C-alpha positions in Angstrom: -22.8 19.1 -11.8 -19.4 19.2 -13.6 -18.6 15.6 -12.5 -21.9 14.3 -13.9 -21.2 15.8 -17.3 -17.7 14.4 -17.3 -19.0 10.9 -16.5 -21.7 11.2 -19.2 -19.1 12.1 -21.8 -16.9 9.2 -20.6 -19.8 6.8 -21.0 -20.6 8.2 -24.5 -17.0 7.7 -25.5 -17.4 4.0 -24.8 -20.9 3.5 -26.0 -20.4 5.0 -29.4 -17.6 2.7 -30.4 -19.5 -0.2 -28.9 -22.5 0.6 -31.1 -20.2 0.9 -34.1 -18.7 -2.5 -33.3 -22.1 -4.1 -33.0 -23.2 -2.5 -36.3 -20.0 -3.8 -38.0 -20.7 -7.3 -36.7 -24.3 -7.0 -38.1 -23.0 -6.0 -41.5 -20.7 -9.0 -41.6 -23.5 -11.3 -40.4 -25.9 -10.1 -43.0 -23.3 -10.5 -45.8 -22.8 -14.2 -44.7 -26.4 -15.0 -44.3 -27.4 -13.4 -47.6 -24.7 -15.6 -49.3 -25.9 -18.8 -47.6 -29.5 -18.0 -48.5 -28.5 -17.6 -52.1 -26.6 -20.9 -52.1 -29.6 -22.7 -50.8 -32.0 -21.1 -53.3 -33.2 -23.1 -56.3 -33.3 -20.2 -58.9 -29.7 -19.0 -58.2 -27.1 -20.7 -60.3 -24.1 -18.6 -59.3 -24.5 -16.9 -55.9 -22.3 -13.9 -55.3 -20.8 -12.8 -52.0 -21.1 -9.1 -51.1 -17.4 -8.4 -50.2 -17.9 -4.7 -49.9 -20.5 -5.0 -47.1 -18.4 -7.7 -45.4 -15.1 -5.7 -45.5 -16.8 -2.4 -44.4 -18.4 -4.3 -41.5 -15.1 -5.9 -40.5 -13.3 -2.5 -40.5 -16.0 -0.9 -38.4 -16.0 -3.9 -36.0 -12.2 -3.9 -35.6 -12.1 -0.1 -35.0 -14.7 -0.3 -32.3 -13.2 -3.3 -30.6 -9.6 -1.7 -30.8 -10.9 1.5 -29.2 -12.6 -0.2 -26.3 -9.6 -2.6 -25.8 -7.1 0.3 -25.9 -9.1 2.4 -23.5 -9.4 -0.5 -21.0 -5.7 -1.3 -21.4 -4.7 2.3 -20.7 -7.0 2.5 -17.7 -5.7 -0.7 -16.2 -2.1 0.4 -16.8 -2.8 3.7 -15.1 -4.3 1.9 -12.1 -1.5 -0.7 -12.0 -3.8 -3.7 -12.6 -1.6 -5.2 -15.4 0.8 -8.0 -15.3 4.5 -7.0 -15.0 5.2 -7.7 -18.7 2.7 -5.0 -19.7 3.9 -2.3 -17.3 6.2 0.4 -18.7 9.9 -0.3 -18.4 11.7 1.4 -15.5 15.3 2.4 -15.8 17.7 -0.1 -14.2 18.9 0.6 -10.7 22.6 1.4 -10.3 24.7 -1.5 -9.0 26.5 -1.4 -5.7 29.8 -1.1 -7.4 28.8 2.1 -9.0 27.6 3.5 -5.6 30.9 2.6 -3.9 32.9 4.2 -6.7 31.1 7.5 -6.2 32.2 7.7 -2.5 28.9 7.2 -0.9 30.3 4.6 1.5 32.0 6.5 4.4 33.6 3.4 5.9 36.0 3.2 3.0 37.1 6.8 3.5 38.4 6.2 7.0 
């Protein structure tokens, strides 16, 4: 039962930002469509663009997409699905000269 609840919470953590991104996209779309409807109208001499609705929609859309993208990136990095340039940097291996200087080679000691 505990595993079912954990999976339900994980799905909700992805669905809520996805719904937010879709809502932000709809706000941007509505702002553009309202503007183009005003441009095509006969009675409107100077159509105005609703920048507030467009910017709020863009912010909500970008936050939702960034959350989902970050979650996917973190998950793929944890499961080692990423390309080598996105993997965390590992410390450099010591060279053979350093290993021989420390006396790890017994053949030189004889």
